[in-house]
Structures are given as structure tokens and as C-alpha cells.
Backbone bond lengths (Angstrom), bond angles and torsions (degrees), N, CA, C in turn:
res aa  C-N    CA-C-N  psi(-1)  N-CA   C-N-CA  omega(-1)  CA-C   N-CA-C  phi
1 X - - - 1.344 - - 1.524 118.15 -
2 X 1.353 118.28 120.71 1.518 120.45 -172.33 1.572 105.79 -90.11
3 X 1.417 106.39 138.57 1.438 107.42 175.77 1.505 111.58 -117.80
4 X 1.333 119.40 127.84 1.397 121.22 -177.32 1.481 117.02 -69.78
5 X 1.325 123.22 168.30 1.317 125.07 179.76 1.481 115.08 -68.12
6 X 1.299 120.31 -28.72 1.475 124.13 173.87 1.521 109.95 -65.00
7 X 1.284 117.90 -43.43 1.477 124.23 179.03 1.495 109.56 -62.20
8 X 1.294 117.96 -43.83 1.410 122.71 179.67 1.524 110.36 -64.57
9 X 1.294 119.17 -46.65 1.492 120.33 179.93 1.450 108.91 -63.48
10 X 1.338 120.63 -40.63 1.432 125.32 -174.31 1.556 105.17 -66.29
11 X 1.385 121.23 -38.57 1.458 122.96 179.54 1.506 111.19 -66.33
12 X 1.442 115.77 -40.83 1.494 122.84 178.20 1.591 108.33 -61.36
13 X 1.277 114.70 -45.15 1.522 119.13 -175.56 1.443 109.16 -66.27
14 X 1.359 122.44 -39.37 1.398 124.08 179.90 1.553 109.71 -70.20
15 X 1.321 116.52 -44.69 1.384 120.98 175.33 1.607 116.04 -58.67
16 X 1.289 113.71 -41.68 1.447 119.41 176.09 1.536 109.17 -65.85
17 X 1.354 117.21 -45.71 1.374 118.72 -179.21 1.496 112.40 -62.12
18 X 1.356 121.65 -39.28 1.447 126.32 178.18 1.487 109.46 -63.63
19 X 1.340 117.56 -41.76 1.513 119.24 -177.59 1.441 110.57 -72.78
20 X 1.344 121.86 -34.59 1.415 125.06 173.09 1.459 110.26 -59.81
21 X 1.412 119.40 -42.32 1.330 121.46 -173.66 1.603 112.20 -69.57
22 X 1.429 112.94 -26.19 1.414 118.60 179.02 1.483 114.58 -81.84
23 X 1.357 113.99 -39.72 1.471 124.26 -176.48 1.462 116.72 -91.58
24 X 1.370 114.45 -11.21 1.450 120.39 -179.91 1.531 111.86 56.60
25 X 1.361 120.97 175.62 1.493 124.60 -165.82 1.502 110.78 -47.83
26 X 1.353 123.92 -32.43 1.390 119.85 -175.87 1.453 114.79 -60.87
27 X 1.418 119.40 -22.81 1.430 123.35 -176.69 1.517 110.21 -93.27
28 X 1.247 124.78 3.48 1.532 125.58 -178.55 1.599 108.89 -61.17
29 X 1.210 117.11 -48.90 1.548 118.53 179.40 1.370 110.42 -59.54
30 X 1.411 120.20 -45.96 1.433 122.56 -173.35 1.507 108.45 -63.32
31 X 1.420 118.42 -42.98 1.446 124.82 177.74 1.440 106.32 -57.30
32 X 1.278 122.32 -51.01 1.488 126.68 -174.39 1.647 105.63 -53.12
33 X 1.338 111.38 -54.82 1.386 119.00 -173.73 1.513 110.67 -55.93
34 X 1.303 117.62 -41.05 1.464 123.28 179.12 1.500 114.80 -63.64
35 X 1.405 112.87 -41.48 1.428 117.42 -170.85 1.570 109.11 -76.52
36 X 1.371 118.84 -37.10 1.307 126.02 -178.86 1.521 117.26 -98.59
């Protein structure tokens, strides 16, 4: 199954939002470092 760039970016955004919700503002920098 092939996944398009849009689907990948959507998954990343949802995952980042979920992690931010769990870790609160203290985890924002960590999330950004992991994504990029």
C-alpha cells in the first residue's frame, strides 16, 4: 500500500498534536526536534 505525502504529513501532525496534549507545553521543543 502506497501512502501519499499528504497522508504522511497528516499522520505526523496528528501524532505531534497527541504528544503535545500528553506532555503539555514542556514537550513542544522535544516534539519539534523529533519531527525535524
